[in-house]
C-alpha positions as CSV (number, residue, x, y, z in Angstrom):
1,Q,33.8,22.7,8.2
2,V,30.1,23.4,7.9
3,Q,28.3,25.4,5.3
4,L,24.7,26.5,5.9
5,V,22.3,27.8,3.2
6,E,18.8,29.2,4.1
7,S,16.0,29.3,1.6
8,G,12.2,29.9,1.7
9,G,12.0,33.6,2.6
10,G,9.7,35.9,0.8
11,L,6.8,38.3,1.1
12,V,3.6,37.3,2.9
13,Q,0.5,39.0,4.2
14,A,-0.2,39.3,7.9
15,G,-1.7,36.0,9.1
16,G,0.0,34.0,6.5
17,S,2.7,31.3,6.7
18,L,6.2,30.5,5.4
19,R,8.5,27.6,5.8
20,L,12.2,28.2,6.0
21,S,14.8,25.6,5.2
22,C,18.5,25.4,6.2
23,A,20.6,23.0,4.2
24,A,23.9,21.9,5.8
25,S,26.9,20.3,4.3
26,G,29.1,17.8,6.1
27,R,28.5,14.5,7.8
28,M,28.7,16.0,11.3
29,F,25.3,17.8,10.9
30,S,23.5,15.3,13.1
31,S,25.8,16.0,16.0
32,Y,25.2,19.7,16.2
33,G,22.6,21.7,17.9
34,M,20.9,24.1,15.5
35,G,19.2,27.4,15.9
36,W,17.3,30.2,14.1
37,F,18.0,33.9,14.7
38,R,16.6,37.0,13.0
39,Q,17.6,40.6,12.6
40,A,15.4,43.5,11.7
41,P,16.8,46.8,10.4
42,G,18.5,48.8,13.1
43,L,17.9,46.1,15.8
44,E,20.1,43.6,17.4
45,R,20.1,40.0,16.2
46,E,17.7,38.0,18.3
47,F,17.2,34.4,19.1
48,V,14.1,32.7,17.6
49,A,14.4,28.9,18.3
50,R,16.8,26.0,18.8
51,I,16.7,22.3,18.4
52,S,18.9,19.5,19.9
53,W,21.1,17.2,17.7
54,S,18.4,14.5,17.8
55,G,15.4,16.8,17.4
56,G,14.0,15.7,20.7
57,R,14.3,19.0,22.5
58,T,13.3,22.4,21.3
59,Y,13.1,26.0,22.8
60,Y,11.5,29.1,21.5
61,S,11.6,32.8,22.3
62,D,8.4,34.2,23.8
63,S,7.7,36.3,20.8
64,V,7.2,33.2,18.5
65,K,6.2,30.4,20.9
66,G,2.9,28.9,19.6
67,R,3.4,30.3,16.2
68,F,6.7,28.9,15.0
69,T,7.9,25.2,14.9
70,I,11.5,24.2,14.5
71,S,12.3,20.7,13.2
72,R,15.2,18.9,11.6
73,D,15.7,15.9,9.3
74,N,19.1,14.5,9.8
75,T,18.8,12.1,6.9
76,K,18.6,15.2,4.6
77,N,21.0,17.4,6.6
78,T,18.2,20.0,6.7
79,M,16.6,22.1,9.4
80,Y,13.2,23.8,9.1
81,L,11.3,26.7,10.6
82,Q,7.5,26.6,10.0
83,M,6.2,30.1,10.6
84,N,2.4,30.5,11.0
85,S,0.2,33.5,12.0
86,L,2.9,35.9,10.8
87,N,2.7,39.6,11.7
88,P,4.7,42.6,10.5
89,E,6.9,42.4,13.6
90,D,8.3,39.2,12.2
91,T,9.8,41.0,9.3
92,A,13.6,40.4,9.5
93,V,16.5,38.6,7.9
94,Y,16.4,35.1,9.3
95,Y,19.6,33.2,9.8
96,C,20.3,29.5,10.6
97,A,23.2,28.6,12.8
98,A,25.0,25.5,14.0
99,D,26.2,25.0,17.5
100,P,29.0,22.3,17.7
101,N,29.4,23.0,21.4
102,A,25.9,22.5,22.6
103,W,27.1,19.5,24.6
104,Q,28.5,22.1,27.1
105,G,25.0,22.9,28.2
106,G,23.5,26.3,28.9
107,R,20.6,28.0,27.3
108,R,22.3,28.5,24.0
109,V,20.3,31.6,23.0
110,S,23.1,34.0,22.3
111,S,24.6,34.4,18.8
112,S,28.0,34.0,20.3
113,D,27.1,30.4,21.2
114,Y,26.9,29.4,17.5
115,G,30.0,28.9,15.4
116,Y,28.5,28.5,11.9
117,W,26.0,30.8,10.1
118,G,24.2,30.9,6.9
119,Q,23.9,34.0,4.7
120,G,20.3,34.7,5.7
121,T,17.0,34.9,4.0
122,Q,14.6,37.9,4.0
123,V,11.1,37.5,5.4
124,T,8.8,40.4,4.9
125,V,5.2,40.5,6.4
126,S,2.9,43.2,5.1
127,S,0.0,44.5,7.1
């Protein structure tokens, strides 16, 4: 079993930065693909970014590409999301997720592709 815990959310002004962390339990962390999703009030949960088990391949949604950077440190069982140039449209609850079936291939951008989820951390960007 895998447990995921997000941290690093908070309130930031437009144009500012935040770094989210996702700490994972279990020795199998390094074998899982990982992703970040977000959900704003009244909206559907949307894909933000994903990273391969080795950290060698990443993929971003068009809305965050060039501003956000996903990374992972398998020695610490931790994944990160560096968020720069934040704007109010980035306001949402951010969730980390683990994908033990990433080896099957595909785009892996749907929430249904991920089997494990953290509790979420709130990110609020003021104008």
